[in-house]
MARKEPA-143994 format. One line per 2 residues: number of its first residue (from 1); their letters; for each residue x, y negated, z of C-alpha. Coordinates in steps of 0.1 Angstrom, whole numbers, plus 5000, padded with zeros to 4 digits. Each point is the difference from the previous one (the first is absolute). Last residue first. Example, Ala and Ser with C-alpha at 12.3 -4.5 7.8 and 13.67 -1.06 7.14 Angstrom:
2
2) sa) 5137 5011 5071 | 4986 5034 5007
***
This chain:
632
632) xx) 5453 5971 5512 | 4970 4986 4983
630) xx) 4988 5011 4969 | 5006 4974 4970
628) xx) 4967 4980 4995 | 4982 5012 4971
626) xx) 5002 4983 4965 | 4977 4978 4986
624) xx) 5015 4964 5010 | 5029 5015 4984
622) xx) 4986 5003 4967 | 4999 5034 4986
620) xx) 4962 5001 5002 | 4997 4972 4981
618) xx) 4960 4992 4990 | 4996 4966 4990
616) xx) 4968 4985 5017 | 4984 4969 4983
614) xx) 4997 4963 5019 | 4974 4975 4983
612) xx) 5002 4964 4998 | 4971 4981 4989
610) xx) 5008 4966 4979 | 4973 4973 4992
608) xx) 4984 5000 4968 | 4962 4996 5017
606) xx) 5006 4984 5033 | 4999 5025 5029
604) xx) 4969 5017 5017 | 4998 5027 5028
602) xx) 5021 5032 4995 | 5037 5013 5006
600) xx) 5018 4969 4993 | 5024 5012 4997
598) xx) 5004 5037 4995 | 5010 5031 5018
596) xx) 5013 5038 4989 | 4988 5000 4966
594) xx) 5009 5032 4987 | 5025 5010 4973
592) xx) 5016 5027 5028 | 4977 5002 5030
590) xx) 4992 5037 4997 | 5040 5009 5000
588) xx) 5004 4984 5034 | 5035 4985 5007
586) xx) 4989 4967 4988 | 5026 4974 4986
584) xx) 4983 4966 4993 | 4993 4983 4969
582) xx) 4984 4964 4991 | 4975 4992 4975
580) xx) 4989 4966 4989 | 4965 4999 4984
578) xx) 4981 4971 4984 | 4966 4998 5009
576) xx) 4966 4997 4982 | 4978 5029 5012
574) xx) 5014 5021 4973 | 5036 4994 5008
572) xx) 4994 5012 5033 | 4981 5031 4990
570) xx) 5026 5011 4973 | 5028 4994 5025
568) xx) 4983 5021 5026 | 4997 5030 4973
566) xx) 5035 4998 4992 | 5009 5000 5035
564) xx) 4983 5030 5011 | 4974 4987 5026
562) xx) 5009 5004 5034 | 4995 4962 5005
560) xx) 4981 4984 4970 | 4978 4977 5024
558) xx) 4981 4977 4972 | 5004 4962 5004
556) xx) 4970 4983 4993 | 5005 4967 4975
554) xx) 5004 4964 5009 | 4996 4973 4973
552) xx) 5033 4981 4992 | 5010 4968 5021
550) xx) 4972 4976 5015 | 5003 4975 4971
548) xx) 4987 4963 5000 | 4971 4990 4978
546) xx) 4996 4962 5004 | 4967 4986 4996
544) xx) 4999 4964 4983 | 4969 4977 5015
542) xx) 5002 4971 4976 | 5004 4964 5022
540) xx) 5017 4981 4968 | 4980 5010 4969
538) xx) 5016 5027 4980 | 5026 5005 4972
536) xx) 5013 5033 4994 | 5041 5002 4998
534) xx) 4999 5030 5027 | 4969 5024 4999
532) xx) 4968 4993 5020 | 4991 5029 5025
530) xx) 5042 5000 5010 | 5018 5031 4995
528) xx) 5025 5026 5015 | 5017 4974 5030
526) xx) 5025 5018 5021 | 4993 5016 5035
524) xx) 5007 5036 4992 | 5021 5003 4967
522) xx) 4984 5001 4965 | 5002 5029 4979
520) xx) 4981 5027 5017 | 4975 4973 5012
518) xx) 4971 5001 5028 | 4976 4972 5001
516) xx) 4996 4971 5025 | 4980 4965 5001
514) xx) 5011 4966 5007 | 4984 4968 4996
512) xx) 5017 4969 4986 | 4982 4965 4995
510) xx) 5013 4976 4969 | 5015 4965 5006
508) xx) 5032 5009 4979 | 5019 5001 5034
506) xx) 4977 5024 5012 | 5005 5023 4977
504) xx) 5038 4999 5005 | 4998 5004 5037
502) xx) 4977 5026 4996 | 5023 5021 4976
500) xx) 5030 4996 5025 | 4977 5010 5031
498) xx) 4987 5031 4975 | 5039 5013 4992
496) xx) 5007 4994 4966 | 5002 5027 4970
494) xx) 4972 4978 4980 | 4995 4964 5013
492) xx) 4996 4983 4966 | 4983 4968 5003
490) xx) 4966 4993 4992 | 4997 4967 4979
488) xx) 4982 4969 5015 | 4971 4980 4990
486) xx) 4984 4969 5016 | 5010 4981 4967
484) xx) 5028 4979 5023 | 5010 4970 4981
482) xx) 5035 4989 4992 | 5006 4964 4992
480) xx) 5028 4993 4973 | 5014 4964 5006
478) xx) 5006 4978 4968 | 5034 4983 5009
476) xx) 4996 4965 4989 | 5010 4983 5036
474) xx) 5030 5021 5003 | 4998 5024 5033
472) xx) 5006 4998 5034 | 4994 5030 5021
470) xx) 4971 5012 5024 | 4980 5020 4975
468) xx) 5017 5024 4975 | 5004 4990 4965
466) xx) 4978 5017 4988 | 4975 5003 5028
464) xx) 4983 5028 5025 | 4972 5016 5009
462) xx) 4974 4976 4994 | 4961 5008 5011
460) xx) 4977 5010 4976 | 4995 5038 5011
458) xx) 5016 5003 5035 | 5034 4995 5002
456) xx) 5037 5018 5005 | 4986 5033 4988
454) xx) 5007 4991 4962 | 4983 5006 4967
452) xx) 5012 4967 4982 | 4979 4974 4980
450) xx) 5024 4973 4987 | 4991 4962 4999
448) xx) 5023 4978 4985 | 5005 4964 5014
446) xx) 4985 4969 4986 | 5033 4978 5004
444) xx) 5014 4986 5030 | 4988 4967 5015
442) xx) 5000 5012 5036 | 4961 4999 4994
440) xx) 5001 5024 4975 | 5014 5027 5021
438) xx) 4976 4992 5028 | 4974 5003 4974
436) xx) 5010 5033 4988 | 5007 5013 5036
434) xx) 4963 4991 5014 | 4981 5018 4967
432) xx) 5020 5029 5002 | 4991 5004 5039
430) xx) 5029 4997 5025 | 5018 5031 5013
428) xx) 5033 4994 4987 | 5005 4962 4992
426) xx) 5035 4995 5012 | 5007 4962 4991
424) xx) 5019 4990 4970 | 5023 4970 5010
422) xx) 5002 4979 4968 | 5028 4985 4984
420) xx) 4999 4972 4974 | 4994 4999 4964
418) xx) 5004 4962 4996 | 4976 4979 4973
416) xx) 5007 4965 4996 | 4981 4971 5014
414) xx) 5002 4964 4986 | 4991 4970 5022
412) xx) 4987 4973 4981 | 5004 4962 5010
410) xx) 4976 4977 4980 | 5016 4974 4979
408) xx) 4968 5002 4979 | 4968 5004 5020
406) xx) 4990 5038 5004 | 4975 5021 4982
404) xx) 4999 5036 5007 | 5010 5031 4975
402) xx) 5027 5014 5022 | 4996 4992 5037
400) xx) 5012 4970 5018 | 5023 5017 5011
398) xx) 5012 5024 4971 | 4996 5035 4993
396) xx) 5017 5035 4986 | 5030 4984 4986
394) xx) 5026 5028 4990 | 5028 5009 5021
392) xx) 4988 5036 5008 | 4964 4999 4978
390) xx) 5006 5033 4984 | 5008 5016 5031
388) xx) 4965 4996 5010 | 4993 4998 5040
386) xx) 5007 4966 5002 | 5011 4981 5032
384) xx) 5004 4961 4995 | 5033 4981 4989
382) xx) 5002 4965 5002 | 5018 4981 4968
380) xx) 5038 4992 4999 | 4993 4976 4985
378) xx) 4976 4967 5002 | 4965 4993 4984
376) xx) 4988 4963 4995 | 4974 4996 4973
374) xx) 5001 4980 4968 | 4991 5028 4977
372) xx) 5035 5004 4989 | 5011 5004 5040
370) xx) 4974 5028 5001 | 5013 5018 4969
368) xx) 5038 4998 5012 | 4989 5013 5031
366) xx) 4982 5027 4986 | 5028 5011 4979
364) xx) 5025 4996 5027 | 4980 5025 5025
362) xx) 4998 5023 4972 | 4965 5004 4983
360) xx) 4975 5026 5009 | 4972 4973 5008
358) xx) 5011 4968 4982 | 4976 5001 4970
356) xx) 4975 4992 5026 | 5007 4965 5002
354) xx) 4996 4977 5028 | 4971 4974 4987
352) xx) 5012 4968 4999 | 4982 4969 5016
350) xx) 5002 4963 4990 | 4966 4994 4979
348) xx) 4981 5010 5029 | 4990 5037 5010
346) xx) 4972 4992 5016 | 4981 4973 4978
344) xx) 5013 5013 4969 | 4986 5037 5013
342) xx) 4967 4983 5010 | 4997 4984 4968
340) xx) 5006 5030 4977 | 4977 5022 5018
338) xx) 4973 4972 4997 | 5006 4998 4964
336) xx) 4998 5035 4997 | 4970 5005 5016
334) xx) 4984 4970 4980 | 5009 5013 4968
332) xx) 4987 5036 5012 | 4967 4986 5009
330) xx) 5001 4980 4967 | 5004 5030 4981
328) xx) 4974 5022 5018 | 4975 4975 4995
326) xx) 5007 4999 4963 | 4998 5035 4995
324) xx) 4968 5003 5020 | 4984 4971 4979
322) xx) 5006 5013 4969 | 4964 5013 4998
320) xx) 4990 5028 4977 | 4977 4992 4973
318) xx) 4967 5006 4992 | 4984 4998 4970
316) xx) 5010 4981 4968 | 5034 4997 4985
314) xx) 5022 4969 5002 | 5003 4981 4967
312) xx) 5022 4998 4973 | 5012 5036 5011
310) xx) 5039 5007 5007 | 5015 5021 4972
308) xx) 5005 5035 5013 | 5034 5017 4998
306) xx) 5008 4987 5035 | 4968 5019 5016
304) xx) 5010 5032 4984 | 5033 5000 5012
302) xx) 4989 4993 5035 | 4976 5029 4996
300) xx) 5027 5021 4987 | 5020 4993 5030
298) xx) 4973 5006 5022 | 4990 5031 4985
296) xx) 5039 5013 5004 | 4999 4988 5037
294) xx) 4969 5018 5008 | 5014 5032 4980
292) xx) 5035 4995 5023 | 4979 5000 5031
290) xx) 4977 5031 4994 | 5030 5021 4988
288) xx) 5022 4985 5033 | 4969 5013 5021
286) xx) 5000 5032 4986 | 5037 5003 5006
284) xx) 4995 4986 5035 | 4973 5028 5008
282) xx) 5016 5027 4986 | 5030 4994 5024
280) xx) 5033 4987 4987 | 5027 5023 4997
278) xx) 5024 5013 5025 | 5038 4993 5004
276) xx) 5002 4998 5039 | 4997 4961 4999
274) xx) 4967 5004 4978 | 4983 5020 5026
272) xx) 5011 4972 5024 | 4986 4974 4978
270) xx) 4968 5017 4996 | 4996 5006 5038
268) xx) 5007 4964 5006 | 4973 4990 4971
266) xx) 4974 5022 5021 | 5008 4985 5032
264) xx) 4997 4967 4987 | 4963 5009 4993
262) xx) 4976 5007 4969 | 5032 4997 4977
260) xx) 4990 4975 4972 | 4971 5005 4971
258) xx) 4974 4985 5026 | 5019 4967 5003
256) xx) 4996 4993 4964 | 5029 4983 4985
254) xx) 5024 5030 5004 | 5032 4991 5016
252) xx) 5004 5026 5025 | 4990 5026 4969
250) xx) 5029 4985 4980 | 5024 5004 5030
248) xx) 4993 5035 5003 | 5001 5009 4965
246) xx) 5035 4983 4997 | 5013 5019 5029
244) xx) 4986 5035 4981 | 5016 4990 4968
242) xx) 5035 4994 5019 | 5017 4969 5004
240) xx) 5034 4998 4982 | 4990 4983 4971
238) xx) 4993 4966 5019 | 4982 4972 4986
236) xx) 4987 5019 4970 | 4993 5027 5021
234) xx) 4980 4981 5021 | 4975 4986 4974
232) xx) 4996 4961 4999 | 4968 4994 5022
230) xx) 4967 4998 4985 | 4986 4965 5000
228) xx) 4962 4992 5011 | 4994 4991 5038
226) xx) 5039 5001 5007 | 5005 4977 4973
224) xx) 4977 4976 5009 | 5013 5000 5036
222) xx) 5035 4990 4986 | 4984 4975 4979
220) xx) 4986 4985 5031 | 5029 5001 5021
218) xx) 5018 4978 4976 | 5031 5007 4974
216) xx) 4995 5036 4993 | 5009 5036 5012
214) xx) 4982 5030 4999 | 5019 5035 5002
212) xx) 5027 4987 5025 | 5032 5010 4993
210) xx) 5029 5021 5018 | 4988 5030 4981
208) xx) 4996 5027 5026 | 4997 4979 5030
206) xx) 4975 4974 4980 | 4979 5027 4989
204) xx) 4996 5014 5034 | 4992 4966 5017
202) xx) 4973 4997 4971 | 4985 5032 5008
200) xx) 5001 4989 5035 | 4981 4971 4992
198) xx) 4973 5025 4982 | 5001 5020 5031
196) xx) 4990 4970 5023 | 4970 4992 4979
194) xx) 4989 5040 5001 | 4997 4997 5037
192) xx) 4973 4971 4994 | 4995 4965 4984
190) xx) 4969 4975 4999 | 5001 4981 4967
188) xx) 5021 4970 4993 | 5007 5011 4964
186) xx) 5035 4999 5008 | 4993 5024 5030
184) xx) 4981 5023 4978 | 5028 5000 4972
182) xx) 5025 5010 5031 | 5027 4971 5012
180) xx) 5035 5009 4998 | 5015 4975 4978
178) xx) 4974 4973 5014 | 5011 5003 5034
176) xx) 4975 5003 5025 | 4966 4980 5007
174) xx) 4966 4990 4987 | 4984 5000 5032
172) xx) 5017 4970 5015 | 4980 4978 4972
170) xx) 4966 5006 5022 | 4977 5029 4991
168) xx) 5011 5023 5026 | 4983 5037 4995
166) xx) 4984 5014 5030 | 5021 5022 5021
164) xx) 4997 5041 4992 | 5033 5004 4987
162) xx) 5016 4982 5031 | 5021 4973 4984
160) xx) 5037 4996 4989 | 5015 4967 4992
158) xx) 5024 4996 5027 | 5007 5038 5000
156) xx) 5037 4989 4999 | 5020 5031 5003
154) xx) 5007 5038 4982 | 5030 5015 5017
152) xx) 5024 5019 4978 | 5025 5023 5017
150) xx) 5036 5003 4991 | 5015 5002 5035
148) xx) 5009 4963 4998 | 4966 4989 4994
146) xx) 4987 4989 4967 | 4966 4978 4998
144) xx) 4971 5000 4977 | 4980 4969 4997
142) xx) 5024 4988 4974 | 4996 5029 4980
140) xx) 4963 4992 4993 | 4967 5009 5017
138) xx) 4979 4971 5004 | 4964 5013 5008
136) xx) 5007 5021 5031 | 4969 5019 5003
134) xx) 4992 5011 5033 | 4968 5025 5009
132) xx) 5017 5019 5020 | 5006 5028 4974
130) xx) 5016 4972 4982 | 5026 4990 5021
128) xx) 5013 5037 5008 | 5001 5002 4961
126) xx) 5015 4969 4993 | 5028 5008 5023
124) xx) 5007 5035 4983 | 4997 4982 4968
122) xx) 5028 4979 5008 | 5019 5028 5011
120) xx) 4993 5017 4966 | 5012 4973 4984
118) xx) 5034 4995 5014 | 5007 5040 4997
116) xx) 4985 4995 4961 | 5023 4975 4992
114) xx) 5028 5017 5015 | 4996 5033 4978
112) xx) 4992 4981 4967 | 5033 4984 5006
110) xx) 4998 4958 5005 | 4999 4978 4969
108) xx) 5007 4980 5017 | 5032 4993 5021
106) xx) 4999 4964 5017 | 4969 4987 4991
104) xx) 4980 5032 5008 | 5017 5004 5033
102) xx) 4993 4962 5011 | 4964 5007 4990
100) xx) 5000 5031 5020 | 5008 4976 5029
98) xx) 5032 4997 5017 | 5005 5008 5037
96) xx) 4996 4976 5028 | 4967 5017 5019
94) xx) 4983 4986 5030 | 4970 5015 5012
92) xx) 4972 4978 5006 | 4983 4975 5019
90) xx) 4970 4983 4988 | 4993 4965 5007
88) xx) 4969 4976 5002 | 4999 4961 5009
86) xx) 5000 4973 5027 | 5027 5012 5017
84) xx) 4989 5034 5004 | 4977 5026 4986
82) xx) 5006 5037 4999 | 5014 5030 4977
80) xx) 5026 5026 5015 | 5023 5029 4988
78) xx) 4990 5003 4964 | 5020 5029 4981
76) xx) 5013 4995 4965 | 4985 5027 4981
74) xx) 5019 5032 4988 | 5001 5018 5033
72) xx) 4964 4994 5008 | 4977 4981 5028
70) xx) 4977 4978 4977 | 4971 4987 5024
68) xx) 5024 4968 5008 | 5000 4990 4964
66) xx) 4964 4999 4994 | 4995 4981 5030
64) xx) 5025 4974 4995 | 4992 4996 4964
62) xx) 4965 4993 5008 | 5009 4977 5029
60) xx) 5021 4981 4971 | 4969 5000 4978
58) xx) 4981 4984 5024 | 5021 4976 5010
56) xx) 5006 4989 4965 | 4962 4995 4995
54) xx) 4994 4985 5033 | 5025 4972 4992
52) xx) 5014 4988 5034 | 5031 5016 5001
50) xx) 5007 4995 4963 | 5023 4970 5002
48) xx) 5019 5016 5032 | 5012 5030 4979
46) xx) 4987 5035 5012 | 5029 5015 5018
44) xx) 5014 5034 4992 | 5025 5009 5023
42) xx) 5028 5025 4993 | 5015 5021 5028
40) xx) 5032 5007 5016 | 4998 5019 5029
38) xx) 5003 4996 5042 | 4968 5014 5008
36) xx) 4984 4971 5019 | 5025 4976 4983
34) xx) 4985 5007 4965 | 5029 4980 4980
32) xx) 4991 4978 4972 | 5006 5001 4962
30) xx) 4975 4977 4986 | 4975 5002 4972
28) xx) 4978 4973 4986 | 4964 5000 4993
26) xx) 4974 4991 4975 | 5016 5006 4963
24) xx) 5030 5017 5012 | 5031 4987 5019
22) xx) 5031 5017 5011 | 5029 5004 5024
20) xx) 4996 4974 5026 | 5023 5001 5029
18) xx) 5000 5013 5036 | 4970 4998 5014
16) xx) 4996 5014 5034 | 4968 5022 5002
14) xx) 4985 5005 5033 | 4987 4968 5020
12) xx) 4973 5000 4967 | 5031 4983 4984
10) xx) 5035 5000 5019 | 5025 4972 4987
8) xx) 5028 5000 4979 | 4982 4987 4970
6) xx) 4968 4984 5010 | 5006 4970 4985
4) xx) 4997 5012 4967 | 4968 5015 5012
2) xx) 4982 4969 4995 | 4982 4988 5033
***
């Protein structure tokens, strides 16, 4: 049964096919709804004409196996694979964003920093695949899709194969787009990770210049240039490209795989270093010198050959056979012919491609362009939430998708971006990773992460967000997520009572402990100091010893009763006490200027406290000293 008759029906008892969104050399791709999980997916289904061909089935199975093993943020996810309705299929993540090729066509040359950002994401994906033995073999910007949050995802591992798999010998083994083929692919030789890096070099060159380094009237002509020609220098195409960047691209485009980067990770690391303003590595500089020397020698050799007259008779001796080159040319021509035939058959003569140039235009501009191409589109355009204020009111996608082929006269729905409102949840207490993921799932831009010393959460957990959670915010807001470092700052509690200090320290997730000490300057019951001074940064849960004043130190009070006043005063002052003198009349001349009493009169008292002495003052004429009058 043809897949066209399955539209609207359930495929493999799970996937309801909605519409066809693309075609490849051996498979068709449909937009479907996974009714088990309630999500949209892309279903790649092996075409009916190939389902009984063992070679195509094996290649399709190889794609499914390779893609399913790759779980990486920069690789389109594969959810399921299987056999149903007499054919084979792969269920994968559905992406309706533009391809990197669309971005290049619309905006190239791209700024160097942006080109590096795209390239490093693709290289991260390739490095992940290479380390699992999977070579992509068809790296090109058409196979790199942009998501709404600006992430790049590599797709279409349709011609990928395990690195240790036996080399295929049929026509299908020479595959890939000629403009991005590595020299070893063009020769029909086995390929490895460095072949993908050569193709990435072509993609970088195209991003930075808007041009391909090798073009021609046929796939064979382009393939031959990949093998023998030198690409035009980058700086001649774009004067803004840095010398370090040009050296990176030059090394990636080395004809000899051994001169290219040893891995995708090494190339990505070099690009990140260049993005920070660094120079190319010593290894890259040396490689580019070797490449330049080889290219100069090749050019000189070609010039010498042209200057020589052709010999009348072919030279004697062994001659290198031209058959390998002839075979490559034949195979490439056959592959190109098959591709053209399949394209013509699938697209039909009455089809139109929804142009990528309408992305970013106004609704009116896009509708006018679609109508001029023979398609039906109406105003006002539909709206779809976008996290980018730059896309507010601008075309972000269409249904059917931009870049897909549809019949003339087809209805196309145009969607323009709308920066809507988003309800930001409260994220305190969640891990940084979970909080960031939850924010991105809301369609908000990638948040900023700020490390803070805070007692509100344990290390690695969110303390708060800015704006605060629990409110509605614009859809293009960049949220700041504050994440606890696990450290806190010791508060200043000097002069507080211990209960007050205890509360302040516990609020900072610190553990207080009390000790006492005498103090002549800090009142009894108040904090003198802490074992770790205020302002220091310590781990949550640190023990802080709080020293509380028990008052001034105590001293022994000497008893100076019956001592001359001046002698008593000196003795008390020497013992550390203040002396207060009170005078009282005495009738005994021997008690004149003598201490009659003292308070306190002994024991201990706080140093610096006051001792009161009462001193006799002899006044014989005082009425109290006069004898009573005789009684009559």
